[in-house]
C-alpha positions in Angstrom: 244.5 174.1 21.4 241.4 172.8 19.5 240.2 174.1 15.8 236.5 173.0 16.7 235.3 174.3 19.9 231.8 172.9 20.8 229.6 173.6 24.0 225.8 172.6 25.1 222.7 175.0 25.6 219.7 174.0 27.4 216.6 175.7 25.8 215.0 177.9 28.4 211.9 180.3 28.1 214.2 183.3 27.2 215.3 181.8 24.2 211.6 181.0 22.9 209.8 183.4 20.7 205.6 183.5 20.0 205.9 180.8 17.7 207.0 178.8 20.7 210.4 178.1 19.2 214.0 179.7 19.6 213.8 183.1 18.2 215.9 183.2 14.8 217.9 186.3 16.2 219.0 184.1 19.6 220.8 182.2 16.9 222.6 185.0 15.9 223.5 185.9 19.5 224.9 182.1 19.8 226.8 182.8 17.0 228.9 185.3 18.3 228.9 184.0 21.3 230.6 181.3 20.3 233.0 182.6 18.1 234.4 185.1 21.2 234.2 182.0 23.4 236.4 180.0 20.9 238.4 182.9 20.1 238.9 183.7 24.0 240.3 180.3 24.5 243.5 180.5 22.1 244.0 184.2 21.6 247.1 184.0 23.9 248.3 181.0 23.0 248.7 182.2 19.5 250.0 185.4 20.4 247.2 187.9 19.7 245.7 188.3 23.7 244.6 191.8 22.8 243.5 191.6 19.6 239.5 191.3 18.2 237.7 189.8 15.3 234.6 192.2 13.9 231.3 190.3 11.9 231.1 191.2 8.6 228.5 189.1 7.3 226.8 186.4 8.4 224.7 183.2 6.7 221.9 181.6 8.5 220.1 178.5 7.1 217.2 177.0 9.4 217.0 173.0 9.0 214.4 172.3 11.8 213.0 174.0 14.4 214.5 174.1 18.3 211.6 173.9 21.0 211.5 174.4 24.9 213.9 172.1 26.9 215.9 170.6 23.9 219.6 170.9 24.5 221.7 171.7 21.3 225.3 171.3 20.8 227.0 174.1 19.4 230.1 173.6 17.3 232.2 175.9 15.7 235.2 176.2 13.6 237.5 178.7 11.3 237.9 178.0 7.6 240.6 178.8 5.4 241.0 182.5 5.0 240.0 184.3 1.9 242.4 187.4 2.2 241.5 189.3 4.9 238.4 187.4 5.5 238.3 184.9 8.0 235.6 182.1 7.3 233.8 180.8 10.4 231.6 177.6 10.6 228.7 177.6 13.1 226.3 174.4 13.1 223.9 173.8 16.1 222.7 170.1 16.5 219.6 168.4 18.3 220.3 164.7 19.1 223.1 164.4 16.4 221.2 166.3 13.7 222.1 169.4 12.0 219.0 171.9 12.9 221.1 175.4 12.0 223.9 176.0 9.8 226.0 179.1 9.7 228.8 180.6 7.9 230.0 183.7 9.2 232.9 186.1 7.7 235.1 187.8 10.0 237.8 190.6 10.1 240.8 191.0 12.5 241.0 193.8 14.6 244.1 195.5 16.2 242.4 196.7 19.0 244.7 199.7 20.1 244.3 201.6 16.5 240.7 199.6 15.4 242.2 198.8 12.1 242.4 195.6 9.9 245.2 193.6 11.1 246.3 190.6 8.6 247.3 187.1 10.2 250.1 184.8 9.7 248.1 182.8 6.6 249.3 179.5 8.6 247.6 180.8 11.8 245.1 177.7 11.9 247.9 175.2 11.5 248.5 176.5 15.1 245.1 174.9 16.5 
C-alpha cells in the first residue's frame, strides 16, 4: 500500500475548452476521480471495503495552463485527519512542474447507513 497514488493523463480534445486549454471543471473531475481510485486501491487492505468518502470542500489553484497533447502526472495523498474531516492533496505536474494544486476535505461515510463514520486516527500509518 502507498500513501501517494499517482497516474498519468494524456490531454485530449474532450478535456479542452473554448480557450484551448484544459477546462477548469475537468480538474475537479480528475480530483474526485484520482481520490476514488486511490481509495479503491487500498480499502480492502485497510478493512473498509464498503465504506465511501464524500467530498465536503475543495480548493484549486491554477498555476499554469495545460494544453492539448500535454501529458500530466497527477499525484494524490491524504494528510493528517482533522477530526471527522480528512484533507487530501491532489497535485498536477507537467514535465515535473506543478501546474495545478488542490486541497480537498472529505468525510468518511458508512455506505449502509449513509452516516458519518469515524476512522481510526492512525489509519494513515497503515498505508
